[in-house]
VEXRO-682738 format. One line per 4 residues: number of its first residue (from 1); their letters; for each residue x negated, y negated, z of N, C-alpha, C. Coordinates in steps of 0.05 Angstrom, whole numbers. Example, Ala and Ser with C-alpha at 12.3 -4.5 7.8 and 13.67 -1.06 7.14 Angstrom:
<atoms>
1	as	-264,114,156,-246,90,156,-264,66,156 | -257,45,142,-273,21,143,-258,-1,157 $
</atoms>
This chain:
<atoms>
1	masa	2502,2410,2842,2491,2409,2867,2486,2432,2877 | 2457,2432,2883,2441,2460,2893,2452,2458,2925 | 2456,2500,2924,2465,2499,2954,2442,2500,2979 | 2445,2495,2997,2426,2491,3017,2432,2506,3048 $
5	vlps	2455,2522,3043,2466,2538,3063,2451,2556,3078 | 2434,2550,3109,2425,2578,3108,2439,2596,3133 | 2441,2627,3135,2452,2642,3139,2444,2636,3174 | 2468,2642,3191,2466,2637,3217,2446,2649,3233 $
9	gslc	2443,2681,3225,2422,2693,3227,2394,2686,3234 | 2392,2669,3212,2363,2662,3211,2358,2640,3232 | 2384,2621,3238,2370,2600,3259,2372,2614,3278 | 2387,2634,3287,2387,2642,3316,2361,2662,3320 $
13	aaaa	2348,2675,3301,2321,2681,3304,2301,2661,3310 | 2300,2639,3293,2279,2623,3298,2278,2605,3326 | 2308,2602,3340,2313,2596,3362,2295,2611,3380 | 2296,2639,3381,2292,2659,3396,2258,2660,3399 $
17	aaaa	2253,2655,3370,2222,2646,3369,2208,2632,3377 | 2220,2603,3377,2211,2584,3395,2215,2584,3427 | 2231,2602,3433,2237,2598,3466,2208,2619,3478 | 2207,2638,3462,2179,2659,3467,2157,2643,3460 $
21	appg	2157,2631,3443,2126,2621,3432,2105,2608,3455 | 2083,2603,3458,2066,2590,3476,2071,2565,3475 | 2066,2553,3499,2073,2520,3497,2064,2502,3479 | 2043,2512,3464,2033,2491,3437,2037,2496,3421 $
25	lrlr	2054,2517,3412,2070,2521,3393,2100,2519,3394 | 2107,2516,3423,2136,2517,3425,2146,2486,3405 | 2134,2465,3409,2140,2441,3403,2141,2433,3369 | 2123,2452,3352,2125,2454,3325,2145,2468,3321 $
29	lrll	2154,2495,3332,2175,2511,3326,2206,2496,3327 | 2203,2484,3352,2228,2471,3356,2238,2442,3333 | 2210,2425,3326,2214,2407,3305,2220,2427,3279 | 2215,2451,3276,2222,2457,3243,2249,2472,3249 $
33	llll	2256,2480,3275,2284,2489,3277,2305,2464,3268 | 2299,2439,3289,2318,2411,3281,2315,2410,3249 | 2302,2414,3234,2298,2416,3200,2313,2430,3193 | 2311,2461,3203,2329,2477,3184,2362,2466,3197 $
37	saaa	2362,2460,3218,2390,2453,3226,2400,2432,3213 | 2386,2409,3198,2401,2395,3187,2401,2398,3158 | 2382,2422,3147,2389,2424,3122,2408,2443,3120 | 2423,2453,3141,2440,2479,3141,2468,2461,3142 $
41	lipt	2464,2434,3150,2495,2419,3156,2494,2403,3128 | 2476,2405,3108,2480,2383,3086,2500,2400,3061 | 2525,2390,3062,2548,2400,3044,2536,2401,3011 | 2548,2428,2999,2533,2430,2974,2568,2440,2959 $
45	gdgq	2552,2440,2938,2583,2441,2912,2578,2430,2884 | 2598,2434,2870,2598,2421,2853,2619,2390,2847 | 2627,2393,2876,2649,2365,2881,2675,2361,2866 | 2678,2384,2845,2699,2383,2833,2733,2387,2850 $
49	nlit	2731,2398,2874,2752,2387,2887,2758,2365,2908 | 2736,2341,2901,2741,2319,2913,2742,2298,2893 | 2759,2279,2905,2763,2251,2881,2757,2228,2899 | 2745,2208,2879,2745,2180,2894,2738,2163,2873 $
53	edvt	2744,2138,2880,2738,2117,2857,2720,2092,2865 | 2704,2085,2846,2687,2062,2853,2705,2035,2864 | 2691,2024,2889,2706,1997,2896,2694,1974,2889 | 2713,1956,2875,2693,1930,2869,2709,1901,2891 $
57	vveg	2694,1888,2908,2713,1868,2923,2695,1851,2931 | 2721,1820,2937,2698,1799,2937,2694,1800,2964 | 2663,1792,2973,2658,1780,2996,2684,1765,3011 | 2685,1784,3038,2700,1766,3060,2727,1784,3053 $
61	evat	2736,1792,3039,2758,1813,3034,2754,1837,3046 | 2779,1859,3036,2781,1878,3044,2776,1903,3022 | 2758,1925,3034,2754,1941,3013,2768,1970,3023 | 2778,1990,3009,2789,2015,3016,2777,2028,3002 $
65	iscr	2770,2050,3021,2753,2074,3005,2769,2102,3015 | 2774,2116,2992,2792,2141,2991,2775,2164,2987 | 2783,2183,3001,2766,2209,2996,2795,2229,2994 | 2799,2238,2970,2817,2252,2959,2809,2287,2956 $
69	vkns	2825,2309,2965,2824,2337,2958,2842,2348,2940 | 2836,2355,2918,2858,2368,2897,2877,2388,2908 | 2857,2407,2916,2869,2435,2925,2861,2436,2962 | 2878,2432,2976,2875,2428,3000,2872,2459,3015 $
73	ddsv	2850,2465,3035,2854,2494,3046,2846,2481,3080 | 2847,2454,3089,2851,2454,3112,2817,2451,3120 | 2804,2446,3098,2771,2440,3104,2771,2410,3116 | 2751,2409,3131,2743,2382,3143,2728,2363,3128 $
77	iqll	2749,2334,3127,2733,2313,3114,2718,2291,3123 | 2695,2285,3113,2682,2271,3132,2674,2246,3111 | 2670,2215,3122,2662,2195,3105,2633,2188,3114 | 2618,2181,3103,2587,2173,3112,2584,2138,3102 $
81	npnr	2568,2125,3113,2556,2099,3102,2533,2111,3088 | 2521,2086,3072,2500,2088,3056,2481,2096,3064 | 2474,2093,3093,2448,2111,3118,2454,2132,3121 | 2479,2150,3111,2492,2170,3116,2492,2180,3147 $
85	qtiy	2505,2154,3156,2513,2157,3183,2544,2158,3177 | 2558,2181,3198,2587,2190,3196,2603,2157,3208 | 2625,2152,3185,2642,2131,3193,2668,2145,3202 | 2671,2166,3189,2699,2185,3204,2694,2212,3199 $
89	frdf	2697,2225,3216,2696,2259,3212,2726,2262,3229 | 2745,2269,3203,2773,2277,3207,2781,2247,3211 | 2797,2244,3234,2811,2222,3247,2790,2212,3267 | 2770,2214,3274,2752,2203,3294,2736,2191,3278 $
93	rplk	2723,2163,3293,2709,2147,3283,2686,2148,3302 | 2663,2156,3305,2638,2162,3310,2623,2132,3316 | 2620,2119,3294,2604,2098,3281,2620,2069,3294 | 2605,2053,3314,2615,2032,3328,2617,2012,3313 $
97	dsrf	2632,2010,3295,2639,1988,3275,2669,1978,3271 | 2676,1965,3282,2709,1963,3287,2724,1953,3261 | 2705,1942,3247,2713,1935,3212,2722,1957,3198 | 2716,1980,3205,2727,2008,3195,2749,2021,3209 $
101	qlvn	2769,2017,3189,2798,2024,3205,2811,2046,3184 | 2823,2067,3200,2837,2091,3188,2859,2081,3177 | 2857,2088,3153,2889,2081,3143,2910,2103,3139 | 2895,2126,3127,2910,2147,3126,2898,2177,3134 $
105	fsns	2909,2195,3139,2892,2217,3147,2904,2242,3142 | 2901,2266,3123,2913,2284,3121,2897,2306,3114 | 2908,2331,3113,2892,2353,3099,2880,2349,3071 | 2894,2320,3054,2887,2324,3034,2873,2294,3026 $
109	elrv	2876,2280,3045,2859,2254,3044,2856,2239,3065 | 2833,2222,3061,2817,2208,3091,2811,2180,3076 | 2830,2161,3084,2828,2138,3072,2827,2111,3094 | 2798,2100,3086,2787,2084,3107,2791,2050,3097 $
113	sltn	2793,2036,3109,2788,2004,3104,2764,1992,3114 | 2750,1976,3101,2733,1960,3117,2735,1927,3103 | 2743,1915,3133,2751,1888,3129,2725,1862,3130 | 2728,1843,3119,2701,1826,3121,2687,1829,3110 $
117	vsis	2678,1849,3081,2662,1855,3067,2640,1830,3059 | 2613,1845,3077,2589,1824,3062,2576,1838,3045 | 2553,1823,3034,2530,1834,3018,2522,1864,3024 | 2519,1860,3040,2501,1882,3067,2512,1907,3065 $
121	degr	2541,1908,3055,2566,1927,3061,2558,1948,3034 | 2543,1934,3011,2539,1939,2983,2529,1973,2988 | 2538,1986,2965,2526,2012,2961,2542,2041,2959 | 2526,2062,2963,2540,2090,2959,2551,2098,2985 $
125	yfcq	2582,2104,2987,2589,2118,3010,2594,2143,2998 | 2589,2167,3019,2602,2192,3011,2624,2205,3020 | 2632,2223,3006,2656,2235,3016,2645,2265,3013 | 2654,2279,3042,2641,2305,3044,2667,2319,3050 $
129	lytd	2663,2350,3042,2686,2374,3050,2674,2396,3058 | 2680,2406,3082,2666,2429,3092,2672,2445,3084 | 2673,2454,3059,2690,2481,3053,2660,2505,3045 | 2667,2524,3033,2645,2540,3029,2639,2550,3002 $
133	ppqe	2620,2542,2987,2606,2516,2991,2612,2492,3005 | 2604,2481,3012,2606,2445,3021,2603,2432,2996 | 2618,2408,2989,2623,2390,2971,2616,2359,2979 | 2605,2353,2959,2597,2319,2960,2605,2304,2941 $
137	iytt	2614,2281,2939,2615,2260,2923,2613,2233,2928 | 2600,2211,2914,2603,2193,2931,2615,2165,2915 | 2618,2143,2923,2636,2122,2913,2619,2105,2916 | 2618,2079,2906,2604,2051,2905,2623,2030,2907 $
141	itvl	2612,2015,2928,2621,1989,2936,2606,1969,2926 | 2616,1949,2906,2607,1924,2904,2617,1906,2910 | 2602,1888,2915,2607,1862,2928,2607,1843,2908 | 2626,1823,2906,2619,1801,2891,2628,1773,2903 $
145	vppr	2603,1754,2905,2595,1732,2921,2604,1709,2898 | 2621,1692,2903,2622,1668,2886,2609,1648,2897 | 2599,1631,2881,2580,1604,2883,2583,1589,2911 | 2563,1594,2925,2564,1579,2948,2570,1548,2947 $
149	nlmi	2560,1537,2927,2560,1509,2926,2556,1502,2890 | 2574,1478,2886,2574,1476,2856,2568,1444,2857 | 2543,1436,2838,2539,1407,2842,2526,1403,2814 | 2539,1379,2804,2536,1359,2780,2517,1338,2783 $
153	diqk	2501,1333,2767,2482,1313,2769,2476,1297,2735 | 2482,1274,2734,2481,1260,2714,2447,1241,2715 | 2434,1240,2693,2410,1223,2695,2413,1199,2702 | 2428,1183,2684,2436,1162,2691,2464,1150,2706 $
157	dtav	2468,1128,2722,2492,1122,2731,2509,1112,2709 | 2499,1094,2699,2503,1077,2670,2488,1078,2646 | 2501,1080,2625,2486,1094,2600,2499,1070,2584 | 2480,1063,2563,2487,1048,2533,2499,1059,2517 $
161	egee	2517,1050,2496,2523,1065,2475,2502,1075,2464 | 2511,1098,2445,2480,1107,2429,2459,1124,2444 | 2461,1114,2471,2439,1125,2486,2444,1155,2494 | 2420,1174,2490,2421,1201,2505,2412,1207,2525 $
165	ievn	2438,1218,2544,2435,1222,2574,2430,1260,2585 | 2423,1261,2605,2420,1288,2614,2436,1291,2633 | 2448,1319,2632,2473,1323,2658,2466,1351,2666 | 2460,1354,2686,2457,1378,2702,2479,1393,2719 $
169	ctam	2486,1418,2714,2505,1429,2737,2490,1456,2750 | 2491,1454,2775,2481,1481,2790,2491,1492,2806 | 2499,1523,2798,2514,1540,2818,2499,1556,2836 | 2499,1555,2862,2479,1565,2879,2488,1589,2891 $
173	askp	2470,1612,2892,2477,1633,2914,2500,1651,2898 | 2500,1659,2875,2525,1674,2874,2513,1710,2860 | 2537,1716,2855,2531,1757,2852,2556,1765,2835 | 2558,1767,2814,2531,1765,2793,2529,1741,2785 $
177	atti	2508,1733,2773,2497,1701,2759,2524,1693,2746 | 2524,1664,2751,2553,1653,2739,2547,1646,2715 | 2565,1645,2699,2565,1632,2673,2579,1601,2675 | 2563,1579,2668,2571,1550,2663,2579,1543,2640 $
181	rwfk	2606,1536,2640,2619,1518,2616,2618,1488,2618 | 2620,1474,2596,2621,1452,2593,2641,1428,2579 | 2652,1410,2594,2675,1399,2573,2672,1373,2575 | 2675,1358,2557,2675,1318,2556,2702,1319,2551 $
185	gnke	2722,1315,2567,2751,1307,2560,2757,1334,2560 | 2769,1341,2538,2789,1369,2535,2772,1385,2512 | 2751,1378,2506,2732,1386,2482,2710,1393,2493 | 2702,1424,2486,2679,1437,2503,2652,1435,2492 $
189	ltgk	2633,1436,2503,2602,1433,2494,2579,1457,2498 | 2568,1454,2490,2551,1477,2497,2516,1462,2516 | 2521,1478,2532,2502,1471,2546,2470,1495,2545 | 2453,1488,2558,2430,1506,2560,2424,1514,2593 $
193	seve	2433,1545,2590,2427,1554,2621,2403,1572,2630 | 2394,1564,2657,2369,1580,2665,2376,1591,2693 | 2374,1622,2701,2378,1639,2724,2355,1645,2738 | 2355,1639,2762,2341,1647,2783,2350,1663,2796 $
197	ewsd	2332,1691,2809,2342,1706,2822,2325,1707,2854 | 2345,1715,2874,2332,1714,2898,2351,1734,2922 | 2334,1753,2922,2343,1769,2943,2377,1779,2936 | 2372,1791,2907,2399,1803,2898,2426,1781,2898 $
201	mytv	2414,1750,2896,2432,1730,2894,2421,1715,2870 | 2442,1694,2855,2430,1683,2832,2436,1653,2829 | 2422,1638,2833,2426,1609,2825,2426,1604,2786 | 2441,1587,2782,2449,1579,2751,2440,1556,2754 $
205	tsql	2428,1537,2739,2423,1518,2724,2428,1511,2697 | 2450,1494,2690,2456,1490,2666,2449,1458,2659 | 2441,1459,2629,2435,1426,2627,2447,1421,2601 | 2458,1393,2595,2472,1383,2576,2464,1359,2564 $
209	mltv	2456,1359,2545,2440,1332,2524,2467,1313,2515 | 2478,1292,2519,2498,1281,2519,2495,1250,2501 | 2498,1250,2481,2499,1224,2462,2529,1213,2469 | 2520,1184,2482,2545,1174,2489,2555,1149,2466 $
213	gked	2579,1143,2469,2590,1119,2453,2611,1106,2469 | 2621,1077,2459,2639,1062,2480,2663,1078,2480 | 2669,1103,2461,2695,1119,2476,2692,1135,2491 | 2671,1137,2504,2664,1159,2525,2666,1149,2550 $
217	dgvp	2669,1116,2543,2671,1107,2578,2696,1112,2590 | 2688,1125,2614,2714,1131,2639,2718,1163,2628 | 2713,1174,2612,2720,1207,2606,2702,1219,2626 | 2720,1241,2631,2705,1264,2654,2678,1283,2644 $
221	vicl	2663,1287,2646,2649,1307,2643,2647,1331,2664 | 2654,1351,2653,2668,1378,2675,2648,1399,2669 | 2641,1407,2689,2623,1430,2696,2641,1457,2705 | 2643,1473,2698,2666,1493,2701,2653,1524,2699 $
225	vdhp	2664,1533,2730,2642,1559,2730,2665,1587,2728 | 2657,1602,2709,2662,1629,2696,2648,1653,2709 | 2668,1662,2731,2658,1687,2750,2683,1706,2754 | 2679,1724,2766,2699,1745,2770,2705,1743,2802 $
229	avkd	2689,1727,2816,2702,1723,2844,2715,1697,2846 | 2718,1681,2826,2726,1652,2832,2750,1653,2809 | 2764,1634,2810,2779,1622,2785,2786,1586,2792 | 2782,1574,2776,2783,1542,2768,2771,1529,2788 $
233	mqtq	2744,1535,2786,2726,1531,2806,2710,1509,2788 | 2713,1485,2791,2694,1467,2775,2689,1436,2797 | 2673,1425,2778,2667,1396,2782,2661,1377,2768 | 2667,1354,2765,2665,1332,2747,2647,1306,2750 $
237	ryle	2643,1291,2741,2635,1265,2743,2644,1244,2715 | 2651,1223,2727,2658,1204,2697,2638,1188,2682 | 2640,1187,2660,2620,1172,2648,2628,1140,2646 | 2601,1132,2646,2602,1096,2654,2583,1091,2634 $
241	vqyk	2598,1075,2609,2584,1072,2584,2581,1038,2579 | 2561,1026,2574,2567,995,2562,2561,1003,2537 | 2576,979,2522,2579,968,2498,2578,943,2488 | 2572,936,2463,2576,911,2456,2606,902,2453 $
245	pqvh	2610,880,2454,2636,869,2447,2648,876,2418 | 2673,884,2420,2693,886,2400,2705,856,2394 | 2707,840,2374,2719,815,2371,2736,816,2347 | 2760,803,2358,2788,803,2335,2793,773,2338 $
249	iqlt	2802,751,2319,2813,732,2318,2846,733,2306 | 2861,723,2327,2886,721,2328,2895,698,2311 | 2918,696,2302,2928,669,2292,2954,662,2309 | 2946,643,2323,2966,629,2350,2991,613,2327 $
253	yppq	2975,595,2312,2994,574,2300,2984,570,2276 | 2996,557,2250,3027,565,2247,3039,597,2250 | 3061,596,2259,3069,631,2258,3070,651,2227 | 3081,626,2214,3088,639,2186,3060,646,2172 $
257	gltr	3032,636,2172,3011,637,2162,3000,618,2142 | 3021,601,2137,3019,587,2118,3006,559,2127 | 2989,548,2121,2975,520,2128,2974,506,2111 | 2991,479,2117,2995,458,2095,2977,432,2109 $
261	egdt	2972,416,2090,2963,391,2105,2981,380,2124 | 2968,360,2139,2981,352,2169,2986,376,2186 | 2987,396,2184,2993,425,2204,2970,419,2224 | 2984,442,2240,2959,446,2263,2956,473,2270 $
265	lelt	2928,483,2266,2916,507,2265,2907,515,2290 | 2913,538,2305,2911,543,2328,2900,572,2330 | 2872,581,2334,2865,608,2337,2854,614,2360 | 2855,640,2364,2849,655,2393,2829,676,2388 $
269	ceai	2809,678,2401,2787,693,2396,2789,714,2422 | 2795,745,2410,2799,764,2430,2770,783,2434 | 2757,781,2452,2730,797,2453,2736,819,2486 | 2724,843,2475,2726,864,2497,2704,877,2492 $
273	gkpq	2687,883,2513,2665,895,2519,2657,908,2545 | 2638,920,2549,2630,929,2583,2595,929,2579 | 2589,905,2597,2606,887,2615,2626,867,2604 | 2647,855,2605,2665,835,2591,2640,813,2584 $
277	ptmv	2645,802,2560,2639,782,2550,2640,755,2573 | 2619,734,2575,2622,722,2595,2626,689,2573 | 2613,694,2554,2608,673,2532,2630,680,2501 | 2643,655,2489,2653,661,2468,2644,630,2448 $
281	nwvr	2637,634,2423,2626,610,2408,2641,611,2389 | 2651,590,2381,2656,581,2349,2639,563,2338 | 2641,577,2310,2627,562,2293,2632,564,2264 | 2624,541,2240,2638,540,2217,2616,545,2198 $
285	lddd	2617,568,2181,2600,574,2161,2594,554,2141 | 2565,550,2138,2555,534,2117,2575,504,2125 | 2572,500,2150,2580,471,2158,2585,468,2187 | 2592,443,2196,2599,438,2218,2631,439,2224 $
289	lpqh	2639,444,2247,2664,446,2261,2677,420,2247 | 2697,414,2247,2712,386,2235,2712,373,2265 | 2708,342,2259,2709,327,2287,2732,328,2304 | 2753,336,2294,2782,335,2303,2787,358,2314 $
293	avvs	2767,383,2311,2772,408,2325,2768,404,2348 | 2783,420,2363,2773,420,2395,2773,452,2399 | 2756,457,2422,2744,486,2422,2756,485,2458 | 2774,505,2462,2778,499,2490,2773,539,2500 $
297	gsnl	2753,550,2511,2749,573,2524,2747,589,2499 | 2765,613,2489,2765,624,2469,2781,613,2446 | 2793,592,2449,2816,582,2431,2798,554,2414 | 2813,558,2388,2799,537,2371,2826,527,2357 $
301	linn	2829,493,2362,2850,481,2357,2841,458,2334 | 2858,457,2312,2843,436,2288,2874,422,2281 | 2878,400,2293,2900,380,2287,2900,369,2259 | 2920,363,2247,2924,343,2227,2905,359,2203 $
305	lnkt	2919,377,2190,2898,389,2177,2890,383,2144 | 2868,378,2131,2871,361,2110,2847,388,2091 | 2844,380,2074,2825,397,2051,2806,396,2055 | 2790,382,2067,2765,382,2077,2762,402,2106 $
309	dngt	2776,409,2109,2779,433,2134,2768,459,2124 | 2776,463,2100,2772,493,2080,2748,497,2091 | 2743,534,2095,2722,547,2102,2724,566,2125 | 2704,578,2124,2701,609,2137,2695,602,2170 $
313	yrce	2711,604,2192,2710,600,2215,2696,624,2229 | 2679,628,2248,2664,654,2265,2669,647,2292 | 2686,671,2302,2677,674,2333,2655,690,2346 | 2641,682,2357,2618,701,2366,2617,703,2396 $
317	asnv	2619,735,2407,2617,743,2432,2596,763,2439 | 2580,761,2464,2561,771,2473,2562,776,2499 | 2549,802,2508,2539,815,2535,2509,823,2533 | 2508,838,2555,2481,847,2558,2473,869,2532 $
321	vgta	2489,881,2520,2488,895,2500,2480,891,2481 | 2492,872,2471,2494,859,2439,2512,839,2435 | 2510,833,2413,2524,808,2395,2542,819,2373 | 2571,805,2374,2582,812,2356,2601,787,2345 $
325	hsdy	2619,792,2323,2629,762,2315,2656,781,2298 | 2674,762,2288,2701,762,2268,2709,733,2255 | 2711,739,2231,2712,710,2208,2742,711,2209 | 2748,684,2199,2774,676,2191,2772,661,2169 $
329	tlyv	2782,661,2148,2781,637,2127,2803,621,2121 | 2802,595,2122,2819,574,2125,2819,568,2097 | 2851,561,2085,2854,550,2063,2875,528,2068 | 2874,504,2064,2895,487,2065,2909,481,2044 $
333	ydsr	2938,480,2043,2953,483,2017,2965,455,2019 | 2977,444,1993,2992,417,1996,3017,417,2013 | 3020,391,2021,3044,392,2040,3065,398,2033 | 3077,401,2015,3103,411,1996,3095,438,1987 $
337	aged	3079,455,1996,3068,475,1979,3096,496,1989 | 3100,497,2014,3124,518,2021,3156,505,2017 | 3163,480,2008,3185,473,2001,3182,478,1968 | 3172,471,1958,3165,478,1925,3173,506,1921 $
341	nsir	3164,523,1937,3170,552,1937,3195,558,1943 | 3208,544,1967,3231,553,1974,3259,544,1955 | 3244,516,1935,3265,505,1918,3265,522,1891 | 3247,536,1884,3240,556,1865,3254,575,1871 $
345	avdh	3254,588,1892,3274,617,1903,3302,607,1899 | 3305,587,1908,3334,582,1902,3345,572,1874 | 3332,559,1861,3335,560,1829,3340,583,1814 | 3320,601,1823,3330,623,1813,3351,640,1821 $
349	avig	3361,641,1846,3385,653,1857,3404,639,1845 | 3410,613,1846,3435,597,1824,3434,609,1794 | 3412,610,1781,3409,619,1755,3421,647,1751 | 3416,667,1765,3420,692,1770,3455,692,1773 $
353	gvva	3467,673,1793,3493,678,1799,3506,670,1771 | 3493,642,1759,3517,633,1734,3514,652,1715 | 3497,673,1710,3487,686,1688,3509,719,1691 | 3511,723,1716,3534,743,1728,3559,741,1723 $
357	vvvf	3563,710,1726,3591,701,1717,3594,694,1690 | 3584,684,1675,3585,684,1648,3587,716,1639 | 3575,728,1643,3573,762,1632,3602,767,1640 | 3610,768,1658,3632,777,1672,3667,762,1657 $
361	amlc	3657,735,1655,3681,729,1635,3679,738,1603 | 3657,738,1594,3662,759,1569,3668,778,1564 | 3666,798,1586,3678,822,1589,3708,826,1585 | 3715,799,1607,3746,796,1608,3756,791,1584 $
365	llii	3741,770,1569,3757,759,1541,3757,779,1526 | 3731,798,1520,3730,820,1503,3761,836,1501 | 3763,844,1539,3785,860,1534,3810,855,1524 | 3813,824,1540,3847,818,1529,3848,812,1494 $
369	lgry	3831,807,1481,3828,817,1455,3834,832,1439 | 3818,855,1453,3826,877,1444,3852,886,1447 | 3864,882,1467,3888,892,1472,3914,880,1456 | 3906,852,1449,3926,836,1429,3917,846,1404 $
373	farh	3899,853,1394,3895,866,1363,3911,887,1363 | 3912,905,1376,3928,928,1386,3954,927,1383 | 3963,910,1394,3991,908,1399,4002,900,1372 | 3985,874,1351,3993,859,1328,3998,881,1307 $
377	kgty	3979,902,1302,3980,916,1290,3998,935,1285 | 4006,946,1307,4027,961,1314,4056,952,1306 | 4064,922,1307,4089,914,1301,4091,910,1275 | 4060,902,1257,4062,904,1230,4069,930,1212 $
381	fthe	4062,948,1220,4062,975,1210,4102,987,1213 | 4112,973,1240,4143,977,1245,4162,964,1232 | 4157,935,1222,4171,921,1206,4173,929,1178 | 4142,934,1169,4141,935,1138,4161,952,1118 $
385	akga	4172,975,1143,4188,985,1127,4220,989,1126 | 4225,972,1130,4255,963,1140,4273,957,1113 | 4293,970,1112,4308,962,1088,4304,980,1064 | 4285,1001,1064,4277,1015,1047,4285,1046,1046 $
389	ddaa	4295,1052,1070,4301,1075,1074,4323,1092,1052 | 4344,1068,1038,4367,1078,1027,4359,1072,996 | 4337,1066,990,4329,1055,963,4324,1085,950 | 4332,1073,912,4327,1092,901,4303,1100,886 $
393	dadt	4284,1079,887,4259,1082,881,4242,1062,889 | 4216,1054,887,4201,1037,901,4214,1006,896 | 4217,998,872,4221,975,867,4241,962,878 | 4269,983,878,4289,972,896,4283,975,926 $
397	aiin	4261,993,936,4258,982,963,4246,960,971 | 4228,944,947,4219,919,961,4242,904,954 | 4262,904,942,4282,880,939,4295,886,961 | 4305,907,978,4325,914,996,4305,904,1019 $
401	aegg	4281,896,1025,4272,899,1047,4278,868,1061 | 4285,867,1085,4293,844,1099,4279,813,1097 | 4295,799,1086,4278,776,1083,4266,770,1054 | 4270,793,1039,4257,799,1017,4232,786,1011 $
405	qnns	4226,771,991,4198,760,985,4188,735,1003 | 4202,732,1019,4202,707,1040,4186,725,1068 | 4194,747,1066,4187,766,1090,4164,771,1084 | 4153,780,1061,4137,790,1054,4111,776,1062 $
409	eekk	4116,744,1054,4092,720,1058,4089,721,1092 | 4111,728,1109,4108,727,1135,4093,753,1147 | 4089,763,1131,4077,797,1142,4042,792,1127 | 4038,771,1123,4010,772,1113,3994,779,1138 $
413	eyfi	3976,789,1138,3952,799,1164,3923,780,1159 | 3916,767,1180,3893,756,1176,3874,766,1196 | 3855,767,1185,3831,776,1199,3809,759,1207 | 3801,756,1230,3786,740,1226,3750,753,1236 $
</atoms>
């Protein structure tokens, strides 16, 4: 920063010349003197001994400006506003604005708070230190303004499934410009935004094109603001979507689902739509309904079933959006169809039990026979050599064996 300090002697000489000048010239000299005096008061220097920081504050809150001196030599500290009006000179406040309050004053710091900040307070504030040469630095106050209003508008209050609708969201008078985000339920969507600037303020409008289905009925569309001055600012509208009926046929009777001759069949038609269907119609494909069939609202009742009732029965439901249907195919079995199946099931169970008993008995018999033969064979080998221990030769041993030849006949072994 260039020096602009004038010697005090020069100012005194100029003042004396102005006093001695003719009246016509005196006014010009006095004006020049004022300009020279103002130039002499402008601080100069490189600002290296002063420290300050920029301030960002939300409209309506408090901004704090700090002018600090790194190496204090008891020089005067002064704070000026963007119009270069003195806010504080040391601890004295010449400016008659009570929103400025002294927070701290010492030889090394001048700290001032500004309450209830508005957009008009934005700009450069100057810290001046009257050293030789004087020094000056500036700090910038930036004011954030949240959107004044957030509005969401849906092109149609009620839409039909498959229809594309337009949804708009507007965030008015913010600073800086707002970013708008879209959500359908928990799913984020992408919109198209336009920004309009007016007097340093911004109005943002975002457009969302949305194709709706029946699953969107009652789902919120959320417009959310992303802005440094505000958190969790959003607005929403719930979608109202009309859709054609969804039809389902419920078998009420017989509960086991087996339809036999002579039984009763009862079907219930369940239809859900928006708006709710007011009329449900039962028909039989490729034929008329049986004469003994009774239709009561959404129910179809057929008593005393017979094979001539076989066929496909259709339930139709409609509303202003469209018509839908569901089919049930009837097949009537013989009256003993269920009983025959039960008998077969019992027969199979009995046969299986008998086979198991037979197998078990055969296993037990084999075990007993095995033990018997093992015992009989051991006895034969035990008695065969009795009386032969003292014989001199083999012939004598045979003769001396107990029972002689008769015993040998008894020791015959039979194999089956």
